[in-house]
C-alpha positions as CSV (number, residue, x, y, z in Angstrom):
1,M,14.3,-12.5,-13.4
2,I,13.0,-10.3,-10.7
3,K,14.0,-6.7,-11.1
4,A,12.0,-4.9,-9.2
5,I,10.0,-5.3,-5.9
6,I,7.1,-2.9,-5.2
7,F,5.6,-2.8,-1.6
8,D,2.2,-1.4,-0.3
9,C,2.2,1.1,2.7
10,F,-0.6,0.2,5.1
11,G,-0.4,-3.2,6.3
12,V,3.3,-3.7,5.4
13,L,5.5,-0.5,5.9
14,T,3.2,0.3,8.8
15,T,-0.3,-0.6,10.5
16,D,-3.6,-0.6,8.4
17,I,-5.5,2.3,10.7
18,W,-8.4,1.7,7.8
19,L,-8.8,-1.7,9.0
20,V,-8.1,-0.9,12.6
21,F,-10.9,1.4,12.3
22,C,-13.5,-1.0,10.5
23,E,-12.9,-3.5,13.0
24,G,-14.2,-1.8,15.8
25,L,-17.2,-0.2,14.2
26,P,-20.5,-1.2,15.7
27,A,-22.4,-4.0,14.1
28,T,-25.2,-1.3,13.0
29,A,-22.8,0.8,11.0
30,D,-22.9,0.5,7.1
31,I,-19.6,-0.9,6.9
32,N,-19.9,-1.7,2.8
33,R,-20.7,1.9,2.1
34,A,-17.9,3.1,4.4
35,R,-15.8,0.8,2.4
36,E,-17.1,2.2,-0.9
37,L,-16.3,5.7,0.7
38,N,-12.8,4.9,1.4
39,R,-12.2,3.4,-2.1
40,A,-13.8,6.7,-4.1
41,F,-12.0,8.8,-1.6
42,D,-8.2,6.6,-2.2
43,A,-9.1,7.3,-5.6
44,G,-9.3,11.1,-5.0
45,L,-13.0,11.0,-6.1
46,L,-13.9,12.7,-2.7
47,T,-12.9,16.0,-0.8
48,H,-11.6,15.4,2.7
49,D,-14.6,16.5,4.3
50,E,-17.1,14.5,1.9
51,F,-14.9,11.6,3.2
52,F,-15.1,12.2,6.9
53,D,-18.9,13.3,6.8
54,Q,-20.3,10.8,4.9
55,V,-18.1,7.8,6.6
56,E,-19.5,9.4,10.0
57,E,-23.0,9.0,8.6
58,A,-22.8,5.6,7.2
59,T,-20.8,4.3,10.1
60,G,-21.6,6.5,13.4
61,K,-18.0,7.0,14.0
62,R,-15.6,9.2,12.3
63,P,-12.4,7.9,10.7
64,P,-9.2,8.2,11.9
65,D,-7.5,11.1,9.8
66,I,-3.8,10.3,8.9
67,D,-2.8,13.9,8.3
68,Q,-3.5,14.5,11.9
69,M,-2.1,11.6,13.6
70,T,1.4,11.8,15.1
71,S,4.8,9.0,14.5
72,T,3.5,7.5,18.3
73,E,0.1,6.5,16.6
74,I,1.7,5.4,13.2
75,I,4.0,3.0,14.0
76,K,6.8,2.4,10.8
77,N,8.0,-1.3,10.7
78,E,11.6,-0.8,11.2
79,E,12.5,-4.1,10.6
80,L,11.1,-4.2,7.1
81,M,12.7,-0.6,6.7
82,T,16.4,-2.6,7.4
83,Y,15.4,-5.2,4.9
84,I,14.4,-2.7,2.1
85,R,17.8,-1.1,2.2
86,A,19.4,-4.2,2.0
87,L,17.6,-4.9,-1.3
88,H,18.2,-1.2,-2.7
89,G,21.0,-1.2,-5.2
90,T,20.2,-4.5,-6.3
91,Y,16.9,-4.2,-7.7
92,K,14.4,-1.3,-8.2
93,L,11.9,-0.7,-5.4
94,G,8.4,1.0,-5.6
95,I,5.8,1.9,-3.3
96,L,2.2,1.2,-4.3
97,S,-0.5,2.5,-1.8
98,N,-4.1,3.3,-2.1
99,I,-3.8,6.8,-0.1
100,F,-5.9,10.1,-0.3
101,T,-3.1,12.3,0.4
102,D,1.0,13.3,0.3
103,W,1.2,11.8,3.9
104,L,3.4,9.3,2.8
105,T,6.0,11.3,1.4
106,R,5.0,14.5,3.3
107,E,5.2,12.8,7.1
108,F,6.0,9.0,7.1
109,L,8.8,8.4,5.3
110,T,12.1,10.4,5.7
111,A,13.8,12.0,3.3
112,D,16.7,9.3,3.6
113,E,14.1,6.5,3.1
114,Q,12.3,7.8,0.4
115,A,15.8,7.9,-1.6
116,L,15.7,4.3,-1.4
117,F,12.4,4.1,-3.6
118,D,13.0,4.5,-7.3
119,D,9.1,5.4,-7.7
120,I,6.1,6.1,-5.2
121,L,2.5,5.8,-6.8
122,L,-0.1,7.0,-4.9
123,S,-3.5,6.1,-5.7
124,Y,-5.2,9.6,-5.5
125,E,-2.2,10.7,-7.6
126,V,-3.3,8.8,-10.5
127,K,-7.3,8.3,-9.9
128,L,-6.9,4.5,-9.8
129,I,-7.2,2.0,-6.5
130,K,-5.9,-1.2,-5.9
131,P,-7.4,-3.9,-7.2
132,D,-7.8,-2.3,-10.6
133,H,-5.4,-3.7,-12.9
134,R,-4.4,-0.9,-14.5
135,I,-2.3,0.8,-11.2
136,F,-0.5,-2.1,-11.2
137,V,0.7,-2.1,-14.7
138,L,1.5,1.7,-14.2
139,A,3.6,0.8,-11.0
140,Y,5.8,-1.8,-13.2
141,E,5.8,0.6,-16.3
142,R,7.0,3.4,-14.1
143,L,9.7,1.3,-13.0
144,G,11.2,0.3,-16.2
145,V,10.0,-3.2,-16.1
146,E,8.3,-6.3,-17.5
147,P,5.1,-7.5,-15.5
148,H,7.5,-10.9,-14.6
149,E,10.0,-8.9,-13.8
150,A,8.1,-7.2,-11.0
151,V,6.8,-8.7,-7.6
152,M,3.9,-6.7,-5.5
153,I,4.1,-7.4,-1.6
154,D,0.9,-6.7,-0.4
155,D,-0.9,-7.6,3.0
156,R,-4.2,-8.1,1.1
157,P,-5.0,-11.5,-0.6
158,D,-6.8,-10.0,-3.5
159,F,-4.2,-7.0,-4.0
160,V,-1.7,-9.9,-4.9
161,E,-4.0,-11.9,-7.1
162,A,-4.9,-8.7,-9.0
163,A,-1.2,-8.0,-9.3
164,R,-0.6,-11.6,-10.5
165,S,-3.4,-11.0,-12.8
166,T,-1.2,-8.5,-15.0
167,G,1.3,-11.1,-15.0
168,M,3.2,-10.0,-11.7
169,H,4.8,-12.1,-8.9
170,G,3.0,-11.5,-5.5
171,I,3.7,-12.4,-2.2
172,T,1.2,-11.6,0.6
173,F,2.9,-9.8,3.7
174,T,2.4,-11.1,7.5
175,D,5.6,-10.6,8.8
176,V,8.8,-9.9,7.6
177,A,10.6,-13.6,8.6
178,S,7.9,-14.8,6.1
179,L,8.3,-11.6,3.5
180,K,12.3,-12.7,3.7
181,A,11.7,-16.2,3.2
182,D,9.0,-16.3,0.1
183,L,11.0,-13.3,-1.5
184,T,14.2,-15.4,-1.2
185,A,12.7,-18.6,-2.6
186,L,11.0,-16.2,-5.6
187,L,14.3,-14.5,-6.2
188,N,16.2,-17.6,-6.5
189,T,13.8,-19.4,-8.8
190,N,13.6,-16.4,-11.0
191,Q,17.0,-15.8,-11.6
């Protein structure tokens, strides 16, 4: 029986600004180095200045700083937030995000929206990032459920597969309508 639903932030609750940045890089950019730096930064292993300076050196462009962006630049998936409100109270809800700051709780989610979630797990706080299996284990353990009782919703198929490798269920997010159909089917088969 599914007892917990865990959501990614970037690419699910909002646009994946890192992906948008990477897609706009010139062919000469060292994108692999930029991705390595992003993973290290999300894990809390690089300072803010180290990350931004080194990514600019590797790509020729300075990445967007979510701490400097406005709410008009980062669009919340309101349709998904409405669905999350409907799930609240029936399931334990969590967020698991690769992120280098507390922006998600400080700026992005209102206090009422944060109250919908039983746990918000941010990579920089625990020095782990997806797809490391340990962060998925930590996510379901912090919600007090077994892996087979939890489902991870992420826009990255590799992260969904990593969650599944721990015994969790996983759904690759593309849009809210598909998520509702996939999650309903999963919930109906796991009662």
